[in-house]
MMTF fields as JSON, N, C-alpha, C and O atoms, coordinates in Angstrom:
{
  "mmtfVersion": "1.0.0",
  "mmtfProducer": "UNKNOWN",
  "numBonds": 375,
  "numAtoms": 376,
  "numGroups": 94,
  "numChains": 1,
  "numModels": 1,
  "chainsPerModel": [1],
  "groupsPerChain": [94],
  "chainIdList": ["A"],
  "bondAtomList": [4, 2, 8, 6, 12, 10, 16, 14, 20, 18, 24, 22, 28, 26, 32, 30, 36, 34, 40, 38, 44, 42, 48, 46, 52, 50, 56, 54, 60, 58, 64, 62, 68, 66, 72, 70, 76, 74, 80, 78, 84, 82, 88, 86, 92, 90, 96, 94, 100, 98, 104, 102, 108, 106, 112, 110, 116, 114, 120, 118, 124, 122, 128, 126, 132, 130, 136, 134, 140, 138, 144, 142, 148, 146, 152, 150, 156, 154, 160, 158, 164, 162, 168, 166, 172, 170, 176, 174, 180, 178, 184, 182, 188, 186, 192, 190, 196, 194, 200, 198, 204, 202, 208, 206, 212, 210, 216, 214, 220, 218, 224, 222, 228, 226, 232, 230, 236, 234, 240, 238, 244, 242, 248, 246, 252, 250, 256, 254, 260, 258, 264, 262, 268, 266, 272, 270, 276, 274, 280, 278, 284, 282, 288, 286, 292, 290, 296, 294, 300, 298, 304, 302, 308, 306, 312, 310, 316, 314, 320, 318, 324, 322, 328, 326, 332, 330, 336, 334, 340, 338, 344, 342, 348, 346, 352, 350, 356, 354, 360, 358, 364, 362, 368, 366, 372, 370],
  "bondOrderList": [1, 1, 1, 1, 1, 1, 1, 1, 1, 1, 1, 1, 1, 1, 1, 1, 1, 1, 1, 1, 1, 1, 1, 1, 1, 1, 1, 1, 1, 1, 1, 1, 1, 1, 1, 1, 1, 1, 1, 1, 1, 1, 1, 1, 1, 1, 1, 1, 1, 1, 1, 1, 1, 1, 1, 1, 1, 1, 1, 1, 1, 1, 1, 1, 1, 1, 1, 1, 1, 1, 1, 1, 1, 1, 1, 1, 1, 1, 1, 1, 1, 1, 1, 1, 1, 1, 1, 1, 1, 1, 1, 1, 1],
  "groupList": [{"groupName": "UNK", "atomNameList": ["N", "CA", "C", "O"], "elementList": ["N", "C", "C", "O"], "formalChargeList": [0, 0, 0, 0], "bondAtomList": [1, 0, 2, 1, 3, 2], "bondOrderList": [1, 1, 2], "singleLetterCode": "X", "chemCompType": "L-PEPTIDE LINKING"}],
  "groupTypeList": [0, 0, 0, 0, 0, 0, 0, 0, 0, 0, 0, 0, 0, 0, 0, 0, 0, 0, 0, 0, 0, 0, 0, 0, 0, 0, 0, 0, 0, 0, 0, 0, 0, 0, 0, 0, 0, 0, 0, 0, 0, 0, 0, 0, 0, 0, 0, 0, 0, 0, 0, 0, 0, 0, 0, 0, 0, 0, 0, 0, 0, 0, 0, 0, 0, 0, 0, 0, 0, 0, 0, 0, 0, 0, 0, 0, 0, 0, 0, 0, 0, 0, 0, 0, 0, 0, 0, 0, 0, 0, 0, 0, 0, 0],
  "groupIdList": [1, 2, 3, 4, 5, 6, 7, 8, 9, 10, 11, 12, 13, 14, 15, 16, 17, 18, 19, 20, 21, 22, 23, 24, 25, 26, 27, 28, 29, 30, 31, 32, 33, 34, 35, 36, 37, 38, 39, 40, 41, 42, 43, 44, 45, 46, 47, 48, 49, 50, 51, 52, 53, 54, 55, 56, 57, 58, 59, 60, 61, 62, 63, 64, 65, 66, 67, 68, 69, 70, 71, 72, 73, 74, 75, 76, 77, 78, 79, 80, 81, 82, 83, 84, 85, 86, 87, 88, 89, 90, 91, 92, 93, 94],
  "secStructList": [7, 7, 7, 2, 2, 2, 2, 2, 2, 6, 1, 3, 3, 3, 7, 7, 6, 6, 7, 7, 1, 3, 3, 3, 1, 7, 2, 2, 2, 2, 2, 2, 7, 1, 1, 7, 6, 2, 2, 2, 2, 7, 6, 6, 7, 7, 3, 3, 3, 7, 6, 6, 1, 7, 3, 3, 3, 7, 7, 6, 6, 7, 7, 7, 7, 7, 2, 2, 2, 2, 2, 6, 6, 6, 6, 6, 7, 3, 3, 3, 7, 7, 7, 7, 6, 6, 7, 3, 3, 3, 7, 1, 7, 7],
  "xCoordList": [22.898, 23.944, 23.62, 23.298, 23.704, 23.376, 24.565, 25.704, 24.289, 25.294, 25.552, 24.688, 26.752, 27.122, 26.166, 25.854, 25.704, 24.78, 23.491, 22.929, 23.03, 21.817, 22.036, 21.145, 23.2, 23.508, 23.641, 23.146, 24.313, 24.454, 23.099, 22.9, 22.188, 20.855, 20.116, 19.193, 20.505, 19.882, 20.179, 19.396, 21.31, 21.703, 20.98, 20.527, 20.88, 20.315, 21.383, 22.252, 21.293, 22.278, 21.546, 20.75, 21.818, 21.199, 22.206, 23.232, 21.897, 22.791, 22.752, 21.677, 23.913, 24.056, 24.26, 25.393, 23.166, 23.195, 24.205, 24.213, 25.051, 26.002, 27.184, 28.004, 27.292, 28.389, 28.915, 28.716, 29.578, 30.101, 31.229, 32.014, 31.305, 32.335, 33.644, 34.65, 33.62, 34.821, 34.948, 33.964, 36.171, 36.439, 37.764, 38.681, 37.844, 39.124, 39.755, 39.182, 40.93, 41.55, 41.904, 41.6, 42.55, 43.023, 42.799, 43.464, 41.896, 41.579, 42.79, 42.929, 43.653, 44.86, 45.773, 46.432, 45.815, 46.636, 46.174, 46.995, 44.881, 44.346, 44.882, 44.983, 45.224, 45.76, 47.157, 47.605, 47.847, 49.181, 49.126, 50.124, 47.981, 47.814, 47.713, 46.838, 48.604, 48.692, 47.483, 46.867, 47.132, 46.086, 44.716, 43.737, 44.639, 43.375, 42.653, 41.488, 43.389, 42.906, 41.594, 40.809, 41.354, 40.11, 38.884, 37.839, 39.001, 37.857, 37.549, 36.487, 38.481, 38.305, 38.09, 37.322, 38.765, 38.797, 37.764, 37.567, 37.112, 36.063, 34.916, 34.307, 34.605, 33.562, 32.169, 31.308, 31.935, 30.621, 30.569, 29.507, 31.701, 31.735, 31.532, 30.955, 32.001, 31.831, 32.738, 32.418, 33.862, 34.817, 34.656, 34.584, 34.6, 34.453, 35.311, 35.625, 35.685, 36.373, 35.322, 34.487, 35.371, 34.448, 35.071, 36.144, 34.412, 34.881, 36.229, 36.898, 36.643, 37.959, 38.996, 40.065, 38.663, 39.558, 39.779, 40.696, 38.95, 39.026, 38.28, 37.292, 38.752, 38.094, 36.964, 37.155, 35.785, 34.639, 34.271, 34.518, 33.691, 33.336, 31.879, 31.452, 31.125, 29.753, 29.697, 29.814, 29.522, 29.619, 28.363, 28.404, 27.247, 26.009, 26.236, 26.631, 25.993, 26.174, 27.522, 27.803, 28.359, 29.679, 29.517, 28.663, 30.331, 30.268, 31.116, 31.132, 31.821, 32.652, 33.742, 34.068, 34.3, 35.321, 36.729, 37.615, 36.954, 38.277, 39.223, 40.395, 38.751, 39.605, 40.242, 41.416, 39.494, 40.018, 41.22, 42.154, 41.205, 42.342, 43.597, 44.685, 43.432, 44.57, 45.1, 46.311, 44.196, 44.596, 45.358, 46.31, 44.955, 45.543, 46.665, 46.969, 47.272, 48.312, 49.498, 50.083, 49.84, 50.984, 50.75, 51.642, 49.555, 49.261, 48.599, 48.603, 48.029, 47.327, 46.34, 46.328, 45.513, 44.619, 43.153, 42.26, 42.91, 41.547, 41.392, 42.167, 40.394, 40.028, 38.829, 37.762, 38.991, 37.966, 37.7, 38.628, 36.43, 36.027, 34.685, 33.988, 34.324, 33.011, 31.921, 32.124, 30.783, 29.668, 29.182, 29.441, 28.48, 27.884, 26.906, 26.389, 26.658, 25.733, 24.376, 23.798, 23.878, 22.587, 22.643, 21.642, 23.811, 23.976, 24.92, 25.608, 24.948, 25.846, 25.144, 23.931, 25.919, 25.423, 24.524, 24.844, 23.418, 22.496, 22.355, 21.576, 23.099, 23.092, 21.763, 21.291, 21.186, 19.917, 20.132, 19.346, 21.207, 21.504, 22.85, 23.876, 22.876, 24.135, 24.56, 25.611],
  "yCoordList": [56.793, 56.026, 55.901, 56.895, 54.708, 54.451, 54.851, 54.474, 55.608, 56.026, 54.91, 54.067, 54.911, 53.876, 53.874, 52.812, 55.045, 55.122, 54.351, 53.714, 54.417, 53.694, 52.19, 51.453, 51.738, 50.304, 49.85, 48.786, 50.666, 50.315, 50.273, 49.491, 51.095, 51.128, 49.805, 49.479, 49.054, 47.758, 46.733, 45.81, 46.901, 45.985, 46.337, 47.467, 45.378, 45.612, 45.255, 44.418, 45.906, 45.693, 45.516, 46.365, 44.419, 44.159, 44.541, 43.884, 45.601, 46.156, 45.317, 44.962, 45.004, 44.308, 45.396, 45.768, 45.897, 47.033, 46.827, 45.791, 47.83, 47.796, 46.874, 46.713, 46.258, 45.317, 45.499, 44.623, 46.619, 46.854, 45.877, 45.515, 45.459, 44.49, 45.174, 44.505, 46.496, 47.265, 48.368, 49.006, 48.582, 49.679, 50.333, 49.677, 51.62, 52.315, 52.133, 52.552, 51.513, 51.188, 52.436, 52.525, 53.404, 54.596, 55.805, 55.935, 56.666, 57.834, 58.751, 59.409, 58.792, 59.614, 59.146, 59.967, 57.855, 57.307, 57.831, 58.045, 58.037, 58.551, 59.948, 60.327, 60.707, 62.045, 61.97, 62.923, 60.851, 60.667, 60.276, 60.385, 59.828, 59.38, 60.604, 61.451, 60.683, 61.86, 62.039, 63.105, 61.01, 61.181, 60.616, 60.842, 59.889, 59.309, 58.58, 58.842, 57.664, 56.926, 56.195, 56.017, 55.778, 55.042, 55.883, 55.338, 57.199, 58.069, 58.178, 58.662, 57.727, 57.798, 56.413, 56.262, 55.402, 54.085, 53.083, 52.045, 53.354, 52.436, 52.466, 53.518, 51.335, 51.349, 51.674, 52.113, 51.466, 51.757, 53.14, 53.577, 53.824, 55.156, 55.159, 56.098, 54.116, 54.023, 54.994, 55.409, 55.348, 56.256, 57.639, 57.786, 58.643, 60.026, 60.945, 60.638, 62.073, 63.113, 64.126, 64.548, 64.512, 65.539, 66.917, 67.023, 67.961, 69.321, 69.632, 70.58, 68.848, 69.049, 68.057, 67.886, 67.404, 66.452, 65.154, 64.394, 64.897, 63.63, 62.572, 62.871, 61.33, 60.22, 59.699, 59.418, 59.574, 58.983, 57.68, 57.525, 56.773, 55.459, 55.156, 55.231, 54.815, 54.341, 52.991, 52.927, 51.924, 50.576, 50.13, 49.154, 50.823, 50.465, 50.565, 51.618, 49.501, 49.496, 48.963, 48.932, 48.545, 47.994, 46.776, 45.924, 46.698, 45.582, 44.389, 43.357, 44.532, 43.463, 43.001, 41.815, 43.93, 43.6, 43.568, 42.94, 44.232, 44.249, 45.294, 45.319, 46.155, 47.189, 48.052, 48.406, 48.397, 49.279, 48.665, 49.379, 47.352, 46.681, 46.816, 47.072, 46.64, 46.71, 48.141, 48.359, 49.108, 50.508, 50.939, 51.715, 50.451, 50.877, 49.941, 49.88, 49.223, 48.256, 48.917, 48.328, 50.127, 50.819, 51.097, 50.887, 51.57, 51.949, 50.833, 50.867, 49.843, 48.728, 49.253, 48.803, 50.217, 50.889, 50.47, 51.09, 49.432, 48.946, 47.568, 46.653, 47.436, 46.125, 45.66, 46.271, 44.588, 44.135, 42.658, 41.858, 42.299, 40.892, 40.79, 41.792, 39.608, 39.436, 39.624, 39.293, 40.147, 40.265, 38.882, 37.879, 38.853, 37.587, 37.091, 37.871, 35.804, 35.201, 35.894, 36.179, 36.159, 36.803, 38.316, 38.969, 38.888, 40.338, 40.724, 39.875, 42.003, 42.509, 42.69, 42.89, 42.617, 42.885, 41.743, 40.567, 42.111, 41.142, 41.549, 42.445, 40.902, 41.275, 40.897, 39.768, 41.829, 41.575, 40.804, 39.921, 41.14, 40.485, 39.802, 40.429, 38.532, 37.803, 37.322, 36.693],
  "zCoordList": [-24.075, -23.422, -21.925, -21.274, -21.397, -19.998, -19.117, -19.391, -18.067, -17.105, -16.093, -15.855, -15.497, -14.528, -13.333, -12.794, -12.92, -11.786, -12.07, -11.179, -13.326, -13.702, -13.619, -13.197, -14.012, -13.936, -12.481, -12.109, -11.661, -10.254, -9.556, -8.626, -9.995, -9.406, -9.634, -8.888, -10.641, -10.932, -9.83, -9.608, -9.146, -8.077, -6.786, -6.603, -5.911, -4.588, -3.562, -3.803, -2.427, -1.375, -0.057, 0.343, 0.605, 1.911, 2.995, 3.168, 3.71, 4.725, 5.99, 6.474, 6.518, 7.791, 8.848, 9.153, 9.399, 10.329, 11.461, 12.125, 11.663, 12.761, 12.553, 13.456, 11.371, 11.133, 9.703, 8.861, 9.42, 8.07, 7.742, 8.618, 6.502, 6.106, 5.678, 5.445, 5.579, 5.265, 6.3, 6.676, 6.753, 7.692, 7.318, 6.825, 7.559, 7.484, 8.854, 9.86, 8.904, 10.187, 10.985, 12.175, 10.323, 11.013, 10.106, 9.078, 10.463, 9.634, 9.457, 8.426, 10.452, 10.376, 9.237, 8.599, 8.981, 7.9, 6.547, 5.655, 6.386, 5.12, 4.804, 3.638, 5.837, 5.591, 4.982, 4.345, 5.172, 4.6, 3.127, 2.415, 2.677, 1.298, 0.39, 0.568, -0.568, -1.429, -2.333, -2.335, -3.103, -4.119, -3.743, -4.455, -2.637, -2.183, -3.326, -3.625, -3.944, -5.118, -4.883, -5.814, -3.67, -3.382, -3.72, -4.077, -3.612, -3.887, -5.378, -5.769, -6.196, -7.646, -8.251, -9.201, -7.704, -8.338, -7.829, -8.462, -6.726, -6.249, -7.255, -7.451, -7.9, -8.927, -8.395, -9.158, -7.107, -6.531, -5.882, -5.441, -5.823, -5.229, -3.72, -3.172, -3.048, -1.596, -0.836, 0.278, -1.442, -0.819, -1.435, -2.655, -0.577, -1.05, -0.199, 0.951, -0.78, -0.019, 0.415, -0.385, 1.687, 2.144, 1.927, 1.334, 2.399, 2.141, 2.777, 2.364, 3.779, 4.393, 3.86, 4.446, 2.735, 2.066, 2.85, 2.539, 3.859, 4.57, 3.778, 3.107, 3.857, 3.159, 4.035, 5.218, 3.435, 4.129, 3.409, 2.213, 4.141, 3.6, 3.919, 5.071, 2.881, 3.037, 2.333, 1.109, 3.086, 2.523, 1.792, 1.044, 1.992, 1.296, -0.206, -0.707, -0.909, -2.356, -2.801, -3.999, -1.872, -2.213, -3.119, -2.876, -4.151, -5.094, -4.661, -5.333, -3.537, -2.974, -3.931, -3.982, -4.682, -5.677, -5.095, -5.674, -3.961, -3.341, -3.899, -3.522, -4.785, -5.378, -4.303, -4.414, -3.271, -2.226, -1.517, -1.153, -1.319, -0.687, -1.534, -1.02, -2.833, -3.75, -3.83, -3.82, -3.91, -4.005, -2.756, -2.848, -1.61, -0.338, 0.118, 1.309, -0.802, -0.472, 0.252, 1.161, -0.156, 0.455, 1.938, 2.76, 2.277, 3.661, 4.464, 5.694, 3.774, 4.442, 5.489, 6.635, 5.066, 5.996, 5.83, 6.408, 5.051, 4.836, 5.472, 5.195, 6.317, 6.859, 6.051, 6.117, 5.293, 4.348, 4.533, 4.654, 4.554, 4.581, 3.878, 3.716, 3.467, 2.849, 3.903, 5.071, 3.504, 4.453, 4.883, 4.217, 5.998, 6.448, 5.399, 4.599, 5.409, 4.456, 4.442, 5.491, 3.234, 3.083, 3.059, 2.766, 3.367, 3.348, 2.223, 1.656, 1.907, 0.873, -0.464, -0.523, -1.527, -2.857, -3.343, -3.175, -3.936, -4.54, -6.003, -6.328, -6.872, -8.289, -8.929, -8.792, -9.61, -10.285, -11.577, -11.919, -12.298, -13.573, -13.468, -13.73, -13.092, -13.087, -11.755, -11.632]
}
């Protein structure tokens, strides 16, 4: 059975250095979030909890699905836009 990581590895991502298309607006707001759903529901695993339970974001590999915006609707703490042309996810199959 193929693992999700193996499928994600099939995709390529062109990083726009110094210009991430997703940002956490206020890190302090993330501390108010009870379950930190973004760390579980992001299909690319861009959001993670570190050892102090803070949410970290690594945009490399983002699938540009917008799930994080929907999950964070209550706090509206995600600034999300599509990457500039030529950057972002490059799907190998599809």
